[in-house]
C-alpha positions as CSV (number, residue, x, y, z in Angstrom):
1,X,-1.8,14.6,-28.8
2,X,-2.6,15.1,-25.2
3,X,-2.9,11.3,-24.6
4,X,0.5,10.8,-26.4
5,X,2.3,13.3,-24.2
6,X,0.7,11.9,-21.0
7,X,1.7,8.3,-21.9
8,X,5.2,9.6,-22.8
9,X,5.6,10.9,-19.3
10,X,4.2,7.7,-17.7
11,X,6.4,5.6,-19.9
12,X,9.6,7.5,-19.0
13,X,8.7,7.2,-15.3
14,X,8.1,3.4,-15.5
15,X,11.2,3.0,-17.7
16,X,13.3,4.8,-15.2
17,X,12.4,2.2,-12.5
18,X,13.2,-0.7,-14.9
19,X,16.5,1.0,-15.9
20,X,17.7,1.2,-12.3
21,X,17.0,-2.5,-11.8
22,X,18.5,-3.4,-15.2
23,X,21.8,-1.8,-14.2
24,X,22.2,-4.5,-11.5
25,X,21.7,-7.3,-14.0
26,X,24.2,-5.8,-16.5
27,X,26.9,-5.1,-13.8
28,X,26.9,-8.7,-12.5
29,X,26.8,-10.2,-16.0
30,X,29.6,-8.0,-17.2
31,X,32.0,-9.1,-14.5
32,X,31.2,-12.8,-13.8
33,X,29.1,-13.7,-16.9
34,X,26.2,-14.8,-14.7
35,X,22.6,-13.7,-14.7
36,X,21.6,-12.9,-11.1
37,X,18.0,-14.1,-11.3
38,X,17.4,-13.2,-7.6
39,X,17.9,-9.5,-8.4
40,X,14.2,-8.9,-9.0
41,X,13.4,-10.3,-5.5
42,X,16.2,-8.2,-4.0
43,X,14.3,-5.2,-5.5
44,X,11.1,-6.5,-3.9
45,X,12.8,-6.9,-0.5
46,X,14.0,-3.2,-0.8
47,X,10.4,-2.1,-1.4
48,X,9.3,-3.9,1.7
49,X,12.2,-2.4,3.6
50,X,11.1,1.1,2.4
51,X,7.5,0.2,3.5
52,X,8.5,-0.7,7.0
53,X,10.8,2.3,7.3
54,X,8.1,4.8,6.1
55,X,5.5,3.4,8.4
56,X,7.8,3.6,11.4
57,X,8.9,7.1,10.6
58,X,5.4,8.4,10.1
59,X,3.3,6.4,12.6
60,X,5.8,5.6,15.4
61,X,8.1,8.6,15.3
62,X,5.5,11.0,13.9
63,X,7.7,12.6,11.3
64,X,6.0,14.9,8.7
65,X,8.8,16.1,6.5
66,X,8.4,14.2,3.2
67,X,11.9,15.0,2.1
68,X,13.5,13.8,5.3
69,X,11.4,10.6,5.3
70,X,12.4,9.8,1.7
71,X,16.1,10.4,2.4
72,X,16.1,8.3,5.5
73,X,14.1,5.5,3.8
74,X,16.5,5.5,0.8
75,X,19.6,5.3,3.0
76,X,18.1,2.5,5.2
77,X,16.9,0.5,2.1
78,X,20.2,0.8,0.3
79,X,22.2,-0.3,3.4
80,X,19.9,-3.2,4.2
81,X,19.5,-4.4,0.6
82,X,23.2,-4.1,0.1
83,X,23.9,-6.4,3.1
84,X,21.3,-8.9,1.8
85,X,22.9,-9.0,-1.6
86,X,26.4,-9.3,-0.1
87,X,25.2,-12.3,1.9
88,X,23.7,-13.8,-1.2
89,X,26.9,-13.5,-3.1
90,X,29.0,-15.0,-0.3
91,X,26.6,-17.9,0.5
92,X,25.0,-18.8,-2.9
93,X,27.3,-17.6,-5.6
94,X,31.0,-17.5,-4.6
95,X,31.3,-21.2,-3.7
96,X,29.9,-22.1,-7.2
97,X,32.0,-19.6,-9.2
98,X,34.3,-22.2,-10.5
99,X,31.6,-24.9,-11.0
100,X,29.8,-25.7,-14.3
101,X,27.8,-22.8,-15.7
102,X,24.4,-24.0,-14.8
103,X,25.2,-24.3,-11.1
104,X,25.2,-20.5,-10.3
105,X,22.0,-20.1,-12.3
106,X,20.2,-22.8,-10.4
107,X,21.5,-21.3,-7.1
108,X,20.2,-17.8,-8.2
109,X,16.8,-19.2,-9.0
110,X,16.8,-20.9,-5.6
111,X,17.7,-17.6,-3.8
112,X,14.8,-15.9,-5.7
113,X,12.3,-18.5,-4.5
114,X,13.7,-18.3,-1.0
115,X,13.4,-14.5,-0.8
116,X,9.9,-14.5,-2.3
117,X,8.6,-17.1,0.2
118,X,10.4,-15.6,3.1
119,X,8.7,-12.2,2.5
120,X,5.4,-14.0,2.0
121,X,5.7,-15.8,5.3
122,X,6.9,-12.8,7.3
123,X,4.8,-10.1,5.8
124,X,1.8,-12.0,4.5
125,X,0.4,-12.5,1.0
126,X,-1.8,-9.4,0.8
127,X,-0.9,-6.1,-0.7
128,X,0.7,-3.7,1.7
129,X,-0.2,0.0,1.1
130,X,1.4,3.2,2.4
131,X,-0.3,6.6,2.9
132,X,0.0,8.9,-0.2
133,X,3.3,10.8,0.2
134,X,3.8,13.1,-2.9
135,X,0.5,14.0,-4.4
136,X,1.0,17.4,-6.1
137,X,1.0,17.7,-9.9
138,X,1.9,20.1,-12.6
139,X,-0.7,20.7,-15.3
140,X,1.3,20.9,-18.5
141,X,-1.5,21.4,-21.0
142,X,-5.3,21.1,-21.1
143,X,-7.7,20.7,-24.0
144,X,-11.4,19.8,-24.1
145,X,-11.3,19.0,-20.4
146,X,-8.4,16.6,-20.7
147,X,-5.4,17.6,-18.6
148,X,-1.8,16.5,-19.2
149,X,-0.2,16.3,-15.8
150,X,3.3,15.8,-14.5
151,X,3.4,14.6,-10.9
152,X,6.1,15.6,-8.5
153,X,6.8,11.9,-7.8
154,X,7.4,11.4,-11.5
155,X,9.9,14.2,-11.5
156,X,11.6,12.7,-8.5
157,X,11.9,9.3,-10.1
158,X,13.3,10.6,-13.4
159,X,15.7,13.0,-11.7
160,X,17.0,10.3,-9.3
161,X,17.5,7.9,-12.2
162,X,19.5,10.4,-14.3
163,X,21.5,11.5,-11.2
164,X,22.4,7.9,-10.3
165,X,23.4,7.1,-13.8
166,X,25.8,10.0,-13.9
167,X,27.2,9.0,-10.5
168,X,27.7,5.4,-11.4
169,X,29.3,6.3,-14.8
170,X,31.8,8.4,-12.8
171,X,32.3,5.5,-10.4
172,X,33.1,3.0,-13.2
173,X,35.2,5.3,-15.3
174,X,37.1,7.4,-12.8
175,X,37.7,5.5,-9.6
176,X,40.0,2.6,-8.5
177,X,36.9,0.4,-7.9
178,X,35.7,1.1,-11.5
179,X,39.1,0.2,-12.9
180,X,39.1,-3.0,-10.9
181,X,35.6,-3.8,-12.2
182,X,36.7,-3.2,-15.8
183,X,39.8,-5.3,-15.3
184,X,37.7,-8.2,-13.9
185,X,35.3,-7.9,-16.8
186,X,38.1,-8.3,-19.3
187,X,40.1,-11.1,-17.6
188,X,39.6,-12.1,-14.0
189,X,42.7,-14.3,-13.8
190,X,45.0,-11.6,-15.2
191,X,43.4,-9.0,-12.9
192,X,44.1,-11.2,-9.9
193,X,47.7,-11.7,-11.0
194,X,48.1,-7.9,-11.2
195,X,46.9,-7.4,-7.6
196,X,43.2,-6.8,-8.0
197,X,41.2,-8.3,-5.2
198,X,38.6,-10.1,-7.4
199,X,36.4,-11.4,-4.6
200,X,36.1,-8.0,-3.0
201,X,35.4,-6.4,-6.4
202,X,32.6,-8.8,-7.2
203,X,31.1,-8.5,-3.7
204,X,31.1,-4.7,-4.1
205,X,29.5,-5.0,-7.5
206,X,26.7,-7.0,-6.0
207,X,26.3,-4.4,-3.2
208,X,26.2,-1.5,-5.6
209,X,23.7,-3.3,-7.9
210,X,21.5,-4.0,-4.9
211,X,21.7,-0.4,-3.7
212,X,20.4,0.8,-7.1
213,X,17.6,-1.8,-6.9
214,X,16.8,-0.4,-3.4
215,X,16.4,3.0,-4.9
216,X,14.1,1.5,-7.6
217,X,12.2,-0.3,-4.9
218,X,11.5,2.9,-2.9
219,X,10.6,4.8,-6.1
220,X,8.3,1.9,-7.1
221,X,6.6,2.1,-3.6
222,X,6.3,5.8,-3.8
223,X,4.8,5.7,-7.3
224,X,2.3,3.0,-6.8
225,X,1.7,3.2,-3.1
226,X,1.5,-0.6,-2.6
227,X,3.8,-3.6,-2.7
228,X,3.3,-7.3,-2.7
229,X,5.6,-10.3,-2.1
230,X,5.2,-11.3,-5.8
231,X,6.3,-7.9,-7.1
232,X,9.8,-9.0,-7.6
233,X,9.2,-11.5,-10.5
234,X,7.5,-9.4,-13.2
235,X,9.6,-6.2,-12.7
236,X,12.7,-8.4,-12.5
237,X,12.0,-10.2,-15.7
238,X,11.2,-6.9,-17.5
239,X,14.4,-5.3,-16.1
240,X,16.4,-8.3,-17.4
241,X,14.7,-7.9,-20.7
242,X,15.6,-4.2,-20.7
243,X,19.3,-5.1,-20.0
244,X,19.3,-7.6,-22.9
245,X,17.5,-5.2,-25.2
246,X,20.0,-2.4,-24.5
247,X,23.0,-4.7,-24.6
248,X,23.8,-6.6,-21.5
249,X,27.1,-5.4,-20.1
250,X,26.4,-1.8,-21.2
251,X,25.3,0.7,-18.5
252,X,23.7,3.2,-20.8
253,X,22.2,0.3,-22.7
254,X,20.5,-0.9,-19.5
255,X,18.9,2.5,-18.9
256,X,18.0,2.8,-22.6
257,X,16.4,-0.6,-22.6
258,X,14.4,0.2,-19.4
259,X,13.1,3.4,-21.0
260,X,12.1,1.5,-24.1
261,X,10.3,-1.2,-22.2
262,X,8.4,1.4,-20.2
263,X,7.4,3.3,-23.2
264,X,6.3,0.2,-25.1
265,X,4.1,-0.9,-22.2
266,X,2.4,2.5,-21.6
267,X,1.8,3.3,-25.3
268,X,0.5,-0.2,-26.0
269,X,-1.8,0.1,-23.0
270,X,-3.1,3.4,-24.2
271,X,-3.8,2.6,-27.9
272,X,-4.3,-1.2,-27.9
273,X,-5.4,-3.9,-25.5
274,X,-3.8,-3.7,-22.1
275,X,-3.8,-7.5,-21.7
276,X,-1.1,-7.8,-24.4
277,X,1.3,-5.1,-23.2
278,X,3.8,-7.7,-21.9
279,X,3.6,-9.6,-25.2
280,X,4.4,-6.4,-27.1
281,X,7.5,-5.7,-25.0
282,X,8.9,-9.2,-25.4
283,X,8.1,-9.2,-29.1
284,X,10.1,-6.1,-29.6
285,X,13.0,-7.8,-27.8
286,X,12.8,-10.8,-30.1
287,X,12.8,-8.6,-33.2
288,X,15.8,-6.6,-31.9
289,X,17.8,-9.7,-31.0
290,X,17.2,-11.2,-34.4
291,X,18.8,-8.3,-36.2
292,X,21.1,-7.1,-33.4
293,X,22.1,-10.1,-31.2
294,X,24.3,-7.9,-29.0
295,X,21.5,-5.5,-28.2
296,X,21.2,-1.8,-29.1
297,X,24.4,-0.6,-27.4
298,X,26.1,-3.9,-26.6
299,X,29.4,-4.9,-28.1
300,X,29.7,-8.1,-30.1
301,X,31.6,-10.8,-28.3
302,X,34.9,-11.7,-29.8
303,X,36.3,-15.1,-29.1
304,X,40.1,-15.6,-29.1
305,X,41.3,-18.7,-30.9
């Protein structure tokens, strides 16, 4: 029982990070019908931005307040990563928006390779660590010398994910930008005829998705304490899997899919062979899509004839 509870906590923490990244995938796909394959590397860039910011605040400026360091790091990472994603959309995606469907996908893969190699060249191929920031833990239960713990950093990650999901749901449902996003999702041409600035709406969607990925990147860095230039690929693929599992185009589905992928990984690692945890996650995706092609919370696509 103790192992189950501990892995449940670990799975929810990991799934929260996947869910934040998955929201970016589902937002872009919902509006322009394109999978942004560079989104995982945008997440990696945000983690490196957080790394540089934390090291500057702690070693150069000598700051000691963990709360202030995290807040400043989150703001800087969100702004910088949002600018990177805005540039990517303007340079690599917008000129190809009216082209054949494979062109934006190829461009997205190219941007992914560019970002990964750029960070490798500028930051080096080795793992980059940071000093431990949040180390305190709660002891939830203890039996026969085994402690079930809940770390402060796990509480922060899950609370930030829940809070951002609520804020973003409000943004989509209650604000003019959200109405413009929903209009572009339904029919971009008609939305443009009715006065919606489609280009600006899509650019802001990329920026918001990148900002959420930046939060995930900083949380990832705080949780594991190390980042590598290759850390964008695997979390990006798993977050995309989470978006598809939950129903790509659905915001609650993206978070639900992220939590499920995180739970599957951690429970499989605890009770079975850790080498096959990725196989287990993708196998669950295959099974779900066979019986529910639209995902768990996705809506079936209706074609007008």
